[in-house]
N, C-alpha and C positions, 0 to 999 in steps of 0.2 A: 593541794593535790597530794594524794597518797601514792607512794611507790610501793609496789608489792614485789615479792620475791620471784625467783625464777620458776619456770614450769619445766619439768622434765618431759621426756618423750611420751610417757604414759599419760600425763595430763594433756599434752598437746593433742594426743589421739582421741581424748574425750571430746575435744572441740572440733576436730576436723574429721570428715568422713573418708578422707583419702587414706590409702594404704600403699605399700610398696607395689610398684616403683614410683607412685605418684605423690607420696607424702614428701614434701619438700621443705619442711621446717623441722629441725632437729631439737631445738630448745628455745624457750623464751628466756631472755636474760633480764628483761626489765619491763615493767608495766606501770605507767603513770595513769592512775585511774581516770577514765573517760577522756584521755588525751592522746597518749602515745604508747607504742609497744616496740620492743626491739627483740630480735631473735637471731639465731644462726642456722646456716645450712652448711654442713661440711661437704665439700665437693671432692669425691674420690674417683680414681680411675675405674672403680667397680660400677659406676653408674651405667645403666643399660644404654643410655643415649650415646655414650662415647663410642660404642661399636660402629655406629654409622654416621657420627657427626663430629668430627671427621676422623677416620681411622689413623691417618698419618699426621694429623694435627688436631687432637681432641679439644673441642670447644663446647662449653655448655650452651645449648640453644638459648638465645635471648628471650624467646617466648617462655621458657621454663624459669628464667630469672623473674620475669613478671608474674608467672604463676606462683612462685614461692612468696613473692610480695603480696599477692592477692590472698593466699592462705593465711599469712601473718595478719593482714588487715581484717580478715573474717573473724579471727580470734578476738581482736579488739572490738569488733562489732557485737559479738556475743556478750563481751564484758560490759560494754556501754548499755546494751539492752537489759542487762541484769538477768540474763537467761543463759541456759546451756542447752545444747542439742538434746533431743529426746522425744519431741512431739511430732517428728516427721519433717520439721522445718530444716531447710538447707539454705545456705547463703550462696547465691549465684553471682558470678561475675557479670556486671551489667554494662560497663563502659570502660574504655581506656582513652585517655587524652594525654597529649604532650609527652609521649614516651621517647626517651633518649637513651642510647646505649653508648657508653664512653670508652669501654675497653672490654676485651674478651675475658671470660671466666674459664679457667683451666683446672685440670685435676690438681689437687693439693691446695687449692684456694679455700679459704673460709669466707663465706658470704655473711656479712653483717647486714641484717634486714631491718629496716625501720619503717614504721607507718605512723602517721599523725592524722587524726580525724579532723576533717574540715567542717563536716556537717553530718548529722544523723537524725532523720525524721521518719517516723512510721516504718521502721525496718529498712530504710534505704540510706546508705551511707556513702559519703565521698571522702576519699583518703589521699593524702600526699604520701608517696612511698619512694624509698630509695634503697639501693643495695650498694655496699662498699666492700672492697677487698683491700686490706692493709691501709685503711683510712682514705682510700681513693674511691670516689663515686664511680661505679661501673654501669649503673642504670638508675633511672628515675622516671616517675610518671604520676598521673592523677588517675585513680581508679574509682569506680562506682560499684557497689555491691548491694544486692537486695535479698532480704530474708523472705523465702516463699516456701509453701508446702507444695511439692511437685504433684501434678496430676498423674493419676495412674494410667498406664497404657491400656488400650482396649483389651489386651490379653490378660489384664489384671496384674502385670508384673511391674 
């Protein structure tokens, strides 16, 4: 297995269609070819969701921790497929199983995101994912993602 170097935010943005405030992967720290990927999300008080979740006790919504993990897994899916975005294909979240949330994520935390491919067949992948803060698991799940070209809306947009 070959380990490749880190990906900075500019390269991450070449693989993910998400942009502020929904881009939830700041950097890829390690990629083991066709197997695993690790990255980080720096959680700051400036995140827009902290204004309402919850103002007196800011907590990153657990669903956004899962979204960060799904974004990470989609980069691995592109790498496994030997492709990069550009032909209109998007990787869509298809399923989530066995999600567990073990502790809250607060401003100042750095999420270490990890994904391991369990299977990838014809553009559909299943991934075991987990997020950690200070070495402690905060969330884990099994995710499924599918590469698809979205249909155009009737208005053409």
